[in-house]
C-alpha positions as CSV (number, residue, x, y, z in Angstrom):
1,M,52.3,109.3,115.2
2,G,50.4,105.9,115.1
3,C,53.6,104.4,117.3
4,G,53.0,107.1,120.0
5,I,55.5,109.3,119.0
6,P,54.9,113.0,118.9
7,A,55.6,114.2,115.4
8,I,57.7,117.6,114.5
9,T,57.2,119.2,111.7
10,T,57.1,122.6,109.9
11,R,54.2,125.0,109.0
12,M,54.7,124.3,105.3
13,A,54.4,120.6,105.7
14,G,50.6,119.3,104.9
15,V,50.9,116.9,108.3
16,S,50.9,120.0,110.2
17,E,47.0,120.3,109.3
18,I,46.4,117.5,111.7
19,I,48.6,118.4,114.4
20,T,47.9,120.6,117.2
21,H,50.7,122.3,118.3
22,G,51.8,121.0,122.1
23,V,48.7,118.5,122.4
24,N,49.9,115.8,119.8
25,G,53.4,117.3,118.0
26,L,55.1,120.4,117.5
27,I,55.1,122.7,114.6
28,L,57.9,125.0,113.5
29,E,56.6,128.2,112.0
30,D,60.0,128.5,110.6
31,P,61.9,125.3,109.1
32,A,65.4,127.0,109.6
33,D,64.7,127.4,113.4
34,S,67.4,124.9,114.6
35,L,67.3,126.6,118.2
36,T,63.6,125.9,118.7
37,L,64.1,122.6,117.1
38,S,67.2,121.7,119.7
39,K,65.1,122.6,122.3
40,W,62.1,120.7,121.9
41,L,64.0,117.6,121.0
42,D,66.4,118.2,124.3
43,R,62.8,118.4,126.5
44,L,61.1,115.5,124.5
45,A,64.2,113.4,125.7
46,T,64.2,114.6,129.2
47,D,60.7,114.9,130.1
48,P,58.9,111.9,129.8
49,D,55.6,113.2,131.0
50,W,55.3,115.7,128.2
51,R,56.5,113.2,125.8
52,N,54.2,110.4,126.6
53,R,50.9,112.9,126.9
54,M,51.6,114.2,123.7
55,G,52.7,110.6,122.2
56,E,49.0,109.3,123.6
57,A,47.3,112.2,122.1
58,A,49.3,111.3,118.5
59,I,47.7,108.0,118.5
60,L,44.2,109.3,119.0
61,A,44.8,112.1,116.3
62,V,45.7,109.6,113.6
63,A,43.6,106.7,114.6
64,Q,41.2,107.9,112.1
65,Y,43.5,107.8,109.1
66,T,43.3,104.1,108.2
67,W,43.6,102.3,105.0
68,E,39.9,101.8,104.5
69,R,39.6,105.5,104.7
70,N,42.4,106.3,102.6
71,A,41.2,103.7,99.9
72,S,37.4,105.0,100.1
73,Q,38.6,108.6,99.6
74,M,40.9,107.5,96.5
75,H,37.7,105.8,95.2
76,L,35.7,109.0,95.3
77,V,38.5,111.1,93.7
78,I,38.6,108.4,90.9
79,D,35.1,108.6,90.0
80,R,34.9,112.4,89.9
81,A,37.5,112.3,87.7
82,R,35.6,110.2,85.6
83,K,32.9,112.2,85.6
84,I,34.7,115.2,84.1
């Protein structure tokens, strides 16, 4: 997503929590639904406006997930664990 590529995932993957379906990526409700996946891949390949619009939104969606933020959150988790 950070490279401007709309992600495709399933509802069962954790990343689905940061994806807005049809805005910055696509979420399969049924991970075995190969027909829907095939249709989405075909549309992404043949509809540059849709693909680019989602890709641009994907960049914005993940911009907040920096290494600094990750390190800060991990530091908080470790500090809380030490207090237990």
